[in-house]
Every structure is written in C-alpha cells, then in structure tokens.
PDB file of N, CA, C and O in Angstrom:
ATOM      1  N   MET A   1      69.782  86.809  85.148  1.00  0.00           N
ATOM      2  CA  MET A   1      69.771  87.780  86.229  1.00  0.00           C
ATOM      3  C   MET A   1      70.682  88.952  85.857  1.00  0.00           C
ATOM      4  O   MET A   1      71.783  88.743  85.346  1.00  0.00           O
ATOM      5  N   SER A   2      70.234  90.170  86.107  1.00  0.00           N
ATOM      6  CA  SER A   2      71.008  91.356  85.782  1.00  0.00           C
ATOM      7  C   SER A   2      71.464  92.052  87.049  1.00  0.00           C
ATOM      8  O   SER A   2      70.753  92.073  88.054  1.00  0.00           O
ATOM      9  N   ASP A   3      72.655  92.619  86.990  1.00  0.00           N
ATOM     10  CA  ASP A   3      73.209  93.358  88.113  1.00  0.00           C
ATOM     11  C   ASP A   3      73.255  94.838  87.759  1.00  0.00           C
ATOM     12  O   ASP A   3      73.667  95.209  86.660  1.00  0.00           O
ATOM     13  N   SER A   4      72.832  95.676  88.693  1.00  0.00           N
ATOM     14  CA  SER A   4      72.857  97.117  88.498  1.00  0.00           C
ATOM     15  C   SER A   4      74.063  97.694  89.225  1.00  0.00           C
ATOM     16  O   SER A   4      74.393  97.274  90.335  1.00  0.00           O
ATOM     17  N   VAL A   5      74.718  98.664  88.587  1.00  0.00           N
ATOM     18  CA  VAL A   5      75.900  99.311  89.142  1.00  0.00           C
ATOM     19  C   VAL A   5      75.692 100.817  89.062  1.00  0.00           C
ATOM     20  O   VAL A   5      75.352 101.344  88.002  1.00  0.00           O
ATOM     21  N   VAL A   6      75.894 101.513  90.180  1.00  0.00           N
ATOM     22  CA  VAL A   6      75.828 102.977  90.203  1.00  0.00           C
ATOM     23  C   VAL A   6      77.225 103.483  90.545  1.00  0.00           C
ATOM     24  O   VAL A   6      77.786 103.141  91.586  1.00  0.00           O
ATOM     25  N   LEU A   7      77.776 104.305  89.653  1.00  0.00           N
ATOM     26  CA  LEU A   7      79.107 104.862  89.852  1.00  0.00           C
ATOM     27  C   LEU A   7      79.045 106.378  89.878  1.00  0.00           C
ATOM     28  O   LEU A   7      78.499 106.993  88.963  1.00  0.00           O
ATOM     29  N   SER A   8      79.596 106.982  90.913  1.00  0.00           N
ATOM     30  CA  SER A   8      79.784 108.430  90.935  1.00  0.00           C
ATOM     31  C   SER A   8      81.098 108.730  90.228  1.00  0.00           C
ATOM     32  O   SER A   8      81.893 107.820  89.994  1.00  0.00           O
ATOM     33  N   VAL A   9      81.336 109.977  89.888  1.00  0.00           N
ATOM     34  CA  VAL A   9      82.580 110.346  89.214  1.00  0.00           C
ATOM     35  C   VAL A   9      83.761 109.898  90.074  1.00  0.00           C
ATOM     36  O   VAL A   9      83.851 110.229  91.256  1.00  0.00           O
ATOM     37  N   GLY A  10      84.664 109.138  89.453  1.00  0.00           N
ATOM     38  CA  GLY A  10      85.859 108.650  90.147  1.00  0.00           C
ATOM     39  C   GLY A  10      85.696 107.290  90.796  1.00  0.00           C
ATOM     40  O   GLY A  10      86.689 106.701  91.222  1.00  0.00           O
ATOM     41  N   ASP A  11      84.473 106.765  90.888  1.00  0.00           N
ATOM     42  CA  ASP A  11      84.258 105.442  91.483  1.00  0.00           C
ATOM     43  C   ASP A  11      84.745 104.348  90.549  1.00  0.00           C
ATOM     44  O   ASP A  11      84.590 104.432  89.331  1.00  0.00           O
ATOM     45  N   LYS A  12      85.339 103.317  91.145  1.00  0.00           N
ATOM     46  CA  LYS A  12      85.907 102.204  90.388  1.00  0.00           C
ATOM     47  C   LYS A  12      85.080 100.952  90.620  1.00  0.00           C
ATOM     48  O   LYS A  12      84.606 100.713  91.730  1.00  0.00           O
ATOM     49  N   HIS A  13      84.902 100.142  89.562  1.00  0.00           N
ATOM     50  CA  HIS A  13      84.129  98.905  89.651  1.00  0.00           C
ATOM     51  C   HIS A  13      84.832  97.815  88.851  1.00  0.00           C
ATOM     52  O   HIS A  13      85.223  98.032  87.704  1.00  0.00           O
ATOM     53  N   HIS A  14      84.991  96.639  89.464  1.00  0.00           N
ATOM     54  CA  HIS A  14      85.570  95.485  88.757  1.00  0.00           C
ATOM     55  C   HIS A  14      84.437  94.814  87.997  1.00  0.00           C
ATOM     56  O   HIS A  14      83.469  94.361  88.607  1.00  0.00           O
ATOM     57  N   ILE A  15      84.545  94.744  86.675  1.00  0.00           N
ATOM     58  CA  ILE A  15      83.466  94.226  85.843  1.00  0.00           C
ATOM     59  C   ILE A  15      83.113  92.796  86.245  1.00  0.00           C
ATOM     60  O   ILE A  15      81.960  92.504  86.564  1.00  0.00           O
ATOM     61  N   ARG A  16      84.087  91.920  86.229  1.00  0.00           N
ATOM     62  CA  ARG A  16      83.919  90.539  86.694  1.00  0.00           C
ATOM     63  C   ARG A  16      85.277  89.857  86.638  1.00  0.00           C
ATOM     64  O   ARG A  16      86.225  90.392  86.064  1.00  0.00           O
ATOM     65  N   ARG A  17      85.367  88.683  87.232  1.00  0.00           N
ATOM     66  CA  ARG A  17      86.635  87.947  87.286  1.00  0.00           C
ATOM     67  C   ARG A  17      87.227  87.783  85.882  1.00  0.00           C
ATOM     68  O   ARG A  17      86.540  87.376  84.945  1.00  0.00           O
ATOM     69  N   GLY A  18      88.521  88.110  85.760  1.00  0.00           N
ATOM     70  CA  GLY A  18      89.192  88.008  84.485  1.00  0.00           C
ATOM     71  C   GLY A  18      88.985  89.192  83.564  1.00  0.00           C
ATOM     72  O   GLY A  18      89.507  89.210  82.450  1.00  0.00           O
ATOM     73  N   LYS A  19      88.237  90.171  84.010  1.00  0.00           N
ATOM     74  CA  LYS A  19      87.953  91.362  83.204  1.00  0.00           C
ATOM     75  C   LYS A  19      88.567  92.596  83.858  1.00  0.00           C
ATOM     76  O   LYS A  19      89.099  92.524  84.966  1.00  0.00           O
ATOM     77  N   ASP A  20      88.486  93.722  83.164  1.00  0.00           N
ATOM     78  CA  ASP A  20      89.081  94.966  83.634  1.00  0.00           C
ATOM     79  C   ASP A  20      88.207  95.675  84.664  1.00  0.00           C
ATOM     80  O   ASP A  20      87.104  95.235  84.990  1.00  0.00           O
ATOM     81  N   HIS A  21      88.741  96.786  85.160  1.00  0.00           N
ATOM     82  CA  HIS A  21      87.999  97.690  86.031  1.00  0.00           C
ATOM     83  C   HIS A  21      87.517  98.860  85.179  1.00  0.00           C
ATOM     84  O   HIS A  21      88.119  99.181  84.154  1.00  0.00           O
ATOM     85  N   ILE A  22      86.431  99.493  85.607  1.00  0.00           N
ATOM     86  CA  ILE A  22      85.941 100.696  84.948  1.00  0.00           C
ATOM     87  C   ILE A  22      85.778 101.804  85.979  1.00  0.00           C
ATOM     88  O   ILE A  22      85.556 101.544  87.161  1.00  0.00           O
ATOM     89  N   VAL A  23      85.891 103.034  85.514  1.00  0.00           N
ATOM     90  CA  VAL A  23      85.709 104.217  86.349  1.00  0.00           C
ATOM     91  C   VAL A  23      84.837 105.192  85.568  1.00  0.00           C
ATOM     92  O   VAL A  23      85.068 105.420  84.381  1.00  0.00           O
ATOM     93  N   TYR A  24      83.831 105.772  86.236  1.00  0.00           N
ATOM     94  CA  TYR A  24      83.044 106.806  85.579  1.00  0.00           C
ATOM     95  C   TYR A  24      83.855 108.091  85.618  1.00  0.00           C
ATOM     96  O   TYR A  24      84.208 108.577  86.692  1.00  0.00           O
ATOM     97  N   ALA A  25      84.153 108.645  84.430  1.00  0.00           N
ATOM     98  CA  ALA A  25      84.999 109.827  84.322  1.00  0.00           C
ATOM     99  C   ALA A  25      84.205 111.117  84.120  1.00  0.00           C
ATOM    100  O   ALA A  25      84.795 112.186  83.967  1.00  0.00           O
ATOM    101  N   GLY A  26      82.882 111.029  84.119  1.00  0.00           N
ATOM    102  CA  GLY A  26      82.064 112.230  84.031  1.00  0.00           C
ATOM    103  C   GLY A  26      81.645 112.579  82.614  1.00  0.00           C
ATOM    104  O   GLY A  26      81.860 111.819  81.670  1.00  0.00           O
ATOM    105  N   MET A  27      81.041 113.752  82.499  1.00  0.00           N
ATOM    106  CA  MET A  27      80.527 114.224  81.213  1.00  0.00           C
ATOM    107  C   MET A  27      81.431 115.320  80.664  1.00  0.00           C
ATOM    108  O   MET A  27      81.774 116.275  81.360  1.00  0.00           O
ATOM    109  N   LEU A  28      81.809 115.159  79.398  1.00  0.00           N
ATOM    110  CA  LEU A  28      82.637 116.164  78.736  1.00  0.00           C
ATOM    111  C   LEU A  28      81.801 117.313  78.220  1.00  0.00           C
ATOM    112  O   LEU A  28      82.267 118.449  78.129  1.00  0.00           O
ATOM    113  N   SER A  29      80.553 117.006  77.882  1.00  0.00           N
ATOM    114  CA  SER A  29      79.610 118.015  77.419  1.00  0.00           C
ATOM    115  C   SER A  29      78.210 117.495  77.731  1.00  0.00           C
ATOM    116  O   SER A  29      78.061 116.438  78.345  1.00  0.00           O
ATOM    117  N   GLU A  30      77.205 118.219  77.317  1.00  0.00           N
ATOM    118  CA  GLU A  30      75.830 117.773  77.562  1.00  0.00           C
ATOM    119  C   GLU A  30      75.490 116.515  76.775  1.00  0.00           C
ATOM    120  O   GLU A  30      74.509 115.840  77.086  1.00  0.00           O
ATOM    121  N   LYS A  31      76.285 116.193  75.762  1.00  0.00           N
ATOM    122  CA  LYS A  31      75.968 115.065  74.882  1.00  0.00           C
ATOM    123  C   LYS A  31      76.959 113.909  74.940  1.00  0.00           C
ATOM    124  O   LYS A  31      76.740 112.889  74.288  1.00  0.00           O
ATOM    125  N   VAL A  32      78.050 114.041  75.706  1.00  0.00           N
ATOM    126  CA  VAL A  32      79.097 113.009  75.737  1.00  0.00           C
ATOM    127  C   VAL A  32      79.541 112.747  77.170  1.00  0.00           C
ATOM    128  O   VAL A  32      79.749 113.680  77.946  1.00  0.00           O
ATOM    129  N   TYR A  33      79.686 111.456  77.517  1.00  0.00           N
ATOM    130  CA  TYR A  33      80.243 111.073  78.815  1.00  0.00           C
ATOM    131  C   TYR A  33      81.402 110.118  78.588  1.00  0.00           C
ATOM    132  O   TYR A  33      81.576 109.588  77.490  1.00  0.00           O
ATOM    133  N   SER A  34      82.196 109.901  79.634  1.00  0.00           N
ATOM    134  CA  SER A  34      83.400 109.094  79.500  1.00  0.00           C
ATOM    135  C   SER A  34      83.492 108.046  80.603  1.00  0.00           C
ATOM    136  O   SER A  34      83.165 108.298  81.762  1.00  0.00           O
ATOM    137  N   MET A  35      83.950 106.860  80.199  1.00  0.00           N
ATOM    138  CA  MET A  35      84.280 105.780  81.125  1.00  0.00           C
ATOM    139  C   MET A  35      85.758 105.473  80.922  1.00  0.00           C
ATOM    140  O   MET A  35      86.223 105.403  79.784  1.00  0.00           O
ATOM    141  N   ALA A  36      86.497 105.290  82.003  1.00  0.00           N
ATOM    142  CA  ALA A  36      87.897 104.879  81.898  1.00  0.00           C
ATOM    143  C   ALA A  36      87.962 103.374  82.102  1.00  0.00           C
ATOM    144  O   ALA A  36      87.324 102.832  83.005  1.00  0.00           O
ATOM    145  N   GLN A  37      88.733 102.708  81.260  1.00  0.00           N
ATOM    146  CA  GLN A  37      88.942 101.265  81.375  1.00  0.00           C
ATOM    147  C   GLN A  37      90.356 101.055  81.897  1.00  0.00           C
ATOM    148  O   GLN A  37      91.309 101.594  81.334  1.00  0.00           O
ATOM    149  N   ILE A  38      90.504 100.272  82.971  1.00  0.00           N
ATOM    150  CA  ILE A  38      91.796 100.061  83.619  1.00  0.00           C
ATOM    151  C   ILE A  38      92.171  98.588  83.517  1.00  0.00           C
ATOM    152  O   ILE A  38      91.409  97.712  83.926  1.00  0.00           O
ATOM    153  N   LYS A  39      93.342  98.327  82.973  1.00  0.00           N
ATOM    154  CA  LYS A  39      93.857  96.968  82.851  1.00  0.00           C
ATOM    155  C   LYS A  39      95.113  96.873  83.707  1.00  0.00           C
ATOM    156  O   LYS A  39      96.006  97.714  83.595  1.00  0.00           O
ATOM    157  N   GLN A  40      95.188  95.860  84.557  1.00  0.00           N
ATOM    158  CA  GLN A  40      96.359  95.666  85.404  1.00  0.00           C
ATOM    159  C   GLN A  40      97.107  94.421  84.958  1.00  0.00           C
ATOM    160  O   GLN A  40      96.508  93.386  84.667  1.00  0.00           O
ATOM    161  N   ASP A  41      98.430  94.543  84.910  1.00  0.00           N
ATOM    162  CA  ASP A  41      99.299  93.440  84.517  1.00  0.00           C
ATOM    163  C   ASP A  41     100.448  93.393  85.519  1.00  0.00           C
ATOM    164  O   ASP A  41     101.484  94.028  85.321  1.00  0.00           O
ATOM    165  N   GLY A  42     100.254  92.642  86.587  1.00  0.00           N
ATOM    166  CA  GLY A  42     101.272  92.608  87.643  1.00  0.00           C
ATOM    167  C   GLY A  42     101.369  93.966  88.312  1.00  0.00           C
ATOM    168  O   GLY A  42     100.378  94.499  88.812  1.00  0.00           O
ATOM    169  N   TYR A  43     102.579  94.521  88.316  1.00  0.00           N
ATOM    170  CA  TYR A  43     102.793  95.835  88.925  1.00  0.00           C
ATOM    171  C   TYR A  43     102.489  96.977  87.961  1.00  0.00           C
ATOM    172  O   TYR A  43     102.497  98.142  88.357  1.00  0.00           O
ATOM    173  N   ARG A  44     102.227  96.655  86.722  1.00  0.00           N
ATOM    174  CA  ARG A  44     101.941  97.680  85.726  1.00  0.00           C
ATOM    175  C   ARG A  44     100.433  97.817  85.527  1.00  0.00           C
ATOM    176  O   ARG A  44      99.674  96.856  85.661  1.00  0.00           O
ATOM    177  N   GLY A  45     100.039  99.011  85.211  1.00  0.00           N
ATOM    178  CA  GLY A  45      98.636  99.256  84.919  1.00  0.00           C
ATOM    179  C   GLY A  45      98.498 100.190  83.732  1.00  0.00           C
ATOM    180  O   GLY A  45      99.344 101.056  83.504  1.00  0.00           O
ATOM    181  N   TYR A  46      97.437 100.009  82.989  1.00  0.00           N
ATOM    182  CA  TYR A  46      97.159 100.835  81.824  1.00  0.00           C
ATOM    183  C   TYR A  46      95.716 101.301  81.922  1.00  0.00           C
ATOM    184  O   TYR A  46      94.850 100.575  82.409  1.00  0.00           O
ATOM    185  N   ALA A  47      95.470 102.500  81.463  1.00  0.00           N
ATOM    186  CA  ALA A  47      94.101 103.029  81.476  1.00  0.00           C
ATOM    187  C   ALA A  47      93.881 103.902  80.251  1.00  0.00           C
ATOM    188  O   ALA A  47      94.798 104.561  79.761  1.00  0.00           O
ATOM    189  N   TRP A  48      92.674 103.892  79.781  1.00  0.00           N
ATOM    190  CA  TRP A  48      92.308 104.747  78.653  1.00  0.00           C
ATOM    191  C   TRP A  48      90.850 105.135  78.798  1.00  0.00           C
ATOM    192  O   TRP A  48      90.060 104.431  79.427  1.00  0.00           O
ATOM    193  N   ASN A  49      90.510 106.268  78.206  1.00  0.00           N
ATOM    194  CA  ASN A  49      89.135 106.761  78.278  1.00  0.00           C
ATOM    195  C   ASN A  49      88.342 106.295  77.062  1.00  0.00           C
ATOM    196  O   ASN A  49      88.845 106.272  75.939  1.00  0.00           O
ATOM    197  N   LEU A  50      87.104 105.930  77.315  1.00  0.00           N
ATOM    198  CA  LEU A  50      86.152 105.581  76.272  1.00  0.00           C
ATOM    199  C   LEU A  50      85.067 106.651  76.287  1.00  0.00           C
ATOM    200  O   LEU A  50      84.601 107.035  77.359  1.00  0.00           O
ATOM    201  N   PHE A  51      84.660 107.134  75.130  1.00  0.00           N
ATOM    202  CA  PHE A  51      83.688 108.211  75.039  1.00  0.00           C
ATOM    203  C   PHE A  51      82.413 107.685  74.380  1.00  0.00           C
ATOM    204  O   PHE A  51      82.462 106.987  73.367  1.00  0.00           O
ATOM    205  N   PHE A  52      81.267 108.035  74.979  1.00  0.00           N
ATOM    206  CA  PHE A  52      79.975 107.559  74.492  1.00  0.00           C
ATOM    207  C   PHE A  52      79.000 108.722  74.388  1.00  0.00           C
ATOM    208  O   PHE A  52      79.023 109.623  75.226  1.00  0.00           O
ATOM    209  N   PRO A  53      78.143 108.717  73.368  1.00  0.00           N
ATOM    210  CA  PRO A  53      77.095 109.738  73.286  1.00  0.00           C
ATOM    211  C   PRO A  53      75.983 109.429  74.289  1.00  0.00           C
ATOM    212  O   PRO A  53      75.718 108.265  74.589  1.00  0.00           O
ATOM    213  N   ILE A  54      75.346 110.456  74.795  1.00  0.00           N
ATOM    214  CA  ILE A  54      74.274 110.309  75.777  1.00  0.00           C
ATOM    215  C   ILE A  54      73.155 109.398  75.271  1.00  0.00           C
ATOM    216  O   ILE A  54      72.597 108.629  76.053  1.00  0.00           O
ATOM    217  N   GLY A  55      72.823 109.466  74.015  1.00  0.00           N
ATOM    218  CA  GLY A  55      71.703 108.696  73.471  1.00  0.00           C
ATOM    219  C   GLY A  55      71.964 107.209  73.287  1.00  0.00           C
ATOM    220  O   GLY A  55      71.035 106.460  72.987  1.00  0.00           O
ATOM    221  N   GLN A  56      73.203 106.760  73.459  1.00  0.00           N
ATOM    222  CA  GLN A  56      73.522 105.346  73.270  1.00  0.00           C
ATOM    223  C   GLN A  56      73.123 104.566  74.514  1.00  0.00           C
ATOM    224  O   GLN A  56      73.682 104.778  75.590  1.00  0.00           O
ATOM    225  N   SER A  57      72.157 103.662  74.368  1.00  0.00           N
ATOM    226  CA  SER A  57      71.624 102.959  75.542  1.00  0.00           C
ATOM    227  C   SER A  57      72.366 101.670  75.864  1.00  0.00           C
ATOM    228  O   SER A  57      72.251 101.164  76.981  1.00  0.00           O
ATOM    229  N   ASP A  58      73.123 101.126  74.916  1.00  0.00           N
ATOM    230  CA  ASP A  58      73.905  99.910  75.151  1.00  0.00           C
ATOM    231  C   ASP A  58      75.365 100.187  74.835  1.00  0.00           C
ATOM    232  O   ASP A  58      75.690 100.743  73.786  1.00  0.00           O
ATOM    233  N   ILE A  59      76.260  99.788  75.771  1.00  0.00           N
ATOM    234  CA  ILE A  59      77.693  99.953  75.554  1.00  0.00           C
ATOM    235  C   ILE A  59      78.388  98.630  75.841  1.00  0.00           C
ATOM    236  O   ILE A  59      77.856  97.769  76.541  1.00  0.00           O
ATOM    237  N   LYS A  60      79.595  98.486  75.283  1.00  0.00           N
ATOM    238  CA  LYS A  60      80.386  97.282  75.485  1.00  0.00           C
ATOM    239  C   LYS A  60      81.773  97.695  75.944  1.00  0.00           C
ATOM    240  O   LYS A  60      82.454  98.474  75.278  1.00  0.00           O
ATOM    241  N   ILE A  61      82.194  97.154  77.113  1.00  0.00           N
ATOM    242  CA  ILE A  61      83.517  97.439  77.649  1.00  0.00           C
ATOM    243  C   ILE A  61      84.166  96.108  78.001  1.00  0.00           C
ATOM    244  O   ILE A  61      83.589  95.318  78.749  1.00  0.00           O
ATOM    245  N   ASP A  62      85.349  95.852  77.476  1.00  0.00           N
ATOM    246  CA  ASP A  62      86.081  94.606  77.693  1.00  0.00           C
ATOM    247  C   ASP A  62      85.218  93.382  77.389  1.00  0.00           C
ATOM    248  O   ASP A  62      85.199  92.408  78.141  1.00  0.00           O
ATOM    249  N   GLU A  63      84.506  93.461  76.263  1.00  0.00           N
ATOM    250  CA  GLU A  63      83.629  92.381  75.792  1.00  0.00           C
ATOM    251  C   GLU A  63      82.461  92.076  76.743  1.00  0.00           C
ATOM    252  O   GLU A  63      81.865  91.002  76.671  1.00  0.00           O
ATOM    253  N   VAL A  64      82.140  93.017  77.625  1.00  0.00           N
ATOM    254  CA  VAL A  64      81.004  92.884  78.537  1.00  0.00           C
ATOM    255  C   VAL A  64      79.968  93.932  78.135  1.00  0.00           C
ATOM    256  O   VAL A  64      80.299  95.108  77.982  1.00  0.00           O
ATOM    257  N   ASN A  65      78.730  93.511  77.966  1.00  0.00           N
ATOM    258  CA  ASN A  65      77.654  94.407  77.541  1.00  0.00           C
ATOM    259  C   ASN A  65      76.935  95.017  78.738  1.00  0.00           C
ATOM    260  O   ASN A  65      76.606  94.333  79.707  1.00  0.00           O
ATOM    261  N   PHE A  66      76.702  96.316  78.643  1.00  0.00           N
ATOM    262  CA  PHE A  66      75.970  97.056  79.663  1.00  0.00           C
ATOM    263  C   PHE A  66      74.814  97.797  79.020  1.00  0.00           C
ATOM    264  O   PHE A  66      74.898  98.218  77.866  1.00  0.00           O
ATOM    265  N   SER A  67      73.744  97.953  79.767  1.00  0.00           N
ATOM    266  CA  SER A  67      72.640  98.814  79.394  1.00  0.00           C
ATOM    267  C   SER A  67      72.746 100.061  80.262  1.00  0.00           C
ATOM    268  O   SER A  67      72.824  99.962  81.487  1.00  0.00           O
ATOM    269  N   VAL A  68      72.750 101.225  79.638  1.00  0.00           N
ATOM    270  CA  VAL A  68      72.852 102.490  80.378  1.00  0.00           C
ATOM    271  C   VAL A  68      71.450 102.897  80.793  1.00  0.00           C
ATOM    272  O   VAL A  68      70.618 103.217  79.944  1.00  0.00           O
ATOM    273  N   GLU A  69      71.182 102.887  82.094  1.00  0.00           N
ATOM    274  CA  GLU A  69      69.854 103.248  82.600  1.00  0.00           C
ATOM    275  C   GLU A  69      69.718 104.742  82.815  1.00  0.00           C
ATOM    276  O   GLU A  69      68.657 105.316  82.571  1.00  0.00           O
ATOM    277  N   ASN A  70      70.804 105.384  83.278  1.00  0.00           N
ATOM    278  CA  ASN A  70      70.760 106.821  83.546  1.00  0.00           C
ATOM    279  C   ASN A  70      72.187 107.347  83.588  1.00  0.00           C
ATOM    280  O   ASN A  70      73.087 106.672  84.088  1.00  0.00           O
ATOM    281  N   VAL A  71      72.395 108.544  83.068  1.00  0.00           N
ATOM    282  CA  VAL A  71      73.706 109.182  83.160  1.00  0.00           C
ATOM    283  C   VAL A  71      73.502 110.665  83.456  1.00  0.00           C
ATOM    284  O   VAL A  71      72.656 111.324  82.852  1.00  0.00           O
ATOM    285  N   SER A  72      74.289 111.171  84.393  1.00  0.00           N
ATOM    286  CA  SER A  72      74.244 112.582  84.770  1.00  0.00           C
ATOM    287  C   SER A  72      75.678 113.045  84.993  1.00  0.00           C
ATOM    288  O   SER A  72      76.591 112.219  84.999  1.00  0.00           O
ATOM    289  N   PRO A  73      75.900 114.340  85.177  1.00  0.00           N
ATOM    290  CA  PRO A  73      77.266 114.804  85.427  1.00  0.00           C
ATOM    291  C   PRO A  73      77.892 114.204  86.685  1.00  0.00           C
ATOM    292  O   PRO A  73      79.117 114.128  86.786  1.00  0.00           O
ATOM    293  N   LYS A  74      77.072 113.778  87.643  1.00  0.00           N
ATOM    294  CA  LYS A  74      77.601 113.264  88.907  1.00  0.00           C
ATOM    295  C   LYS A  74      77.676 111.743  88.992  1.00  0.00           C
ATOM    296  O   LYS A  74      78.513 111.214  89.723  1.00  0.00           O
ATOM    297  N   GLU A  75      76.801 111.012  88.247  1.00  0.00           N
ATOM    298  CA  GLU A  75      76.815 109.553  88.347  1.00  0.00           C
ATOM    299  C   GLU A  75      76.227 108.889  87.108  1.00  0.00           C
ATOM    300  O   GLU A  75      75.555 109.511  86.285  1.00  0.00           O
ATOM    301  N   ILE A  76      76.515 107.595  87.018  1.00  0.00           N
ATOM    302  CA  ILE A  76      75.974 106.777  85.945  1.00  0.00           C
ATOM    303  C   ILE A  76      75.402 105.500  86.550  1.00  0.00           C
ATOM    304  O   ILE A  76      75.958 104.947  87.499  1.00  0.00           O
ATOM    305  N   ARG A  77      74.275 105.036  85.985  1.00  0.00           N
ATOM    306  CA  ARG A  77      73.654 103.784  86.426  1.00  0.00           C
ATOM    307  C   ARG A  77      73.681 102.824  85.243  1.00  0.00           C
ATOM    308  O   ARG A  77      73.103 103.092  84.190  1.00  0.00           O
ATOM    309  N   LEU A  78      74.367 101.698  85.441  1.00  0.00           N
ATOM    310  CA  LEU A  78      74.518 100.687  84.401  1.00  0.00           C
ATOM    311  C   LEU A  78      73.878  99.383  84.856  1.00  0.00           C
ATOM    312  O   LEU A  78      73.820  99.094  86.051  1.00  0.00           O
ATOM    313  N   ARG A  79      73.403  98.606  83.905  1.00  0.00           N
ATOM    314  CA  ARG A  79      72.905  97.265  84.198  1.00  0.00           C
ATOM    315  C   ARG A  79      73.695  96.278  83.339  1.00  0.00           C
ATOM    316  O   ARG A  79      73.740  96.389  82.114  1.00  0.00           O
ATOM    317  N   LEU A  80      74.311  95.316  84.011  1.00  0.00           N
ATOM    318  CA  LEU A  80      75.079  94.282  83.330  1.00  0.00           C
ATOM    319  C   LEU A  80      74.119  93.372  82.573  1.00  0.00           C
ATOM    320  O   LEU A  80      73.177  92.831  83.152  1.00  0.00           O
ATOM    321  N   LYS A  81      74.365  93.206  81.275  1.00  0.00           N
ATOM    322  CA  LYS A  81      73.506  92.363  80.458  1.00  0.00           C
ATOM    323  C   LYS A  81      74.125  90.969  80.358  1.00  0.00           C
ATOM    324  O   LYS A  81      75.326  90.828  80.126  1.00  0.00           O
ATOM    325  N   GLU A  82      73.316  89.975  80.531  1.00  0.00           N
ATOM    326  CA  GLU A  82      73.801  88.582  80.452  1.00  0.00           C
ATOM    327  C   GLU A  82      73.691  88.076  79.048  1.00  0.00           C
ATOM    328  O   GLU A  82      74.047  86.930  78.775  1.00  0.00           O
TER     329      GLU A  82
END
C-alpha cells in the first residue's frame, strides 16, 4: 500500500515513526527544488536542505524512498514507496 503526501512550501510532514520530518522548501530554479530534512534530538534540532533535479522521479530521504508525482513552485506531491 502506498501513501500520498502533498506539501505546500513550508509544510512539515513526519515520514514515519523513528524517522525524520521533511519540509518542502520550494524551487530554487526551473530545474531544481529543495526539501529540508529535520532531525530532533531532545531539545535540540538540526535541519539541512536537500536539492533534487526536477527530472528525478525517485528520491530517498532518511532511508525512506519516495516517488515524486508532481512538483511546482507552490507544492510537491510525493508517494511513499514500500
């Protein structure tokens, strides 16, 4: 079973139990978009940006595979791959 996730710019999503959170950070150009990965450790938190080309249909974040269904300057649609 696959789960679909739609994130607007700035929206946060918890990937799954024991995994990090992700945030859609928007498009840097017509060919590149960014996802922020957020790791929390108690009261401390760390975040970094991941950059992907528009043509890449499969991405991996925190060892979790996603299929990119659609990406635009305002939102991204991902499908969690099992």
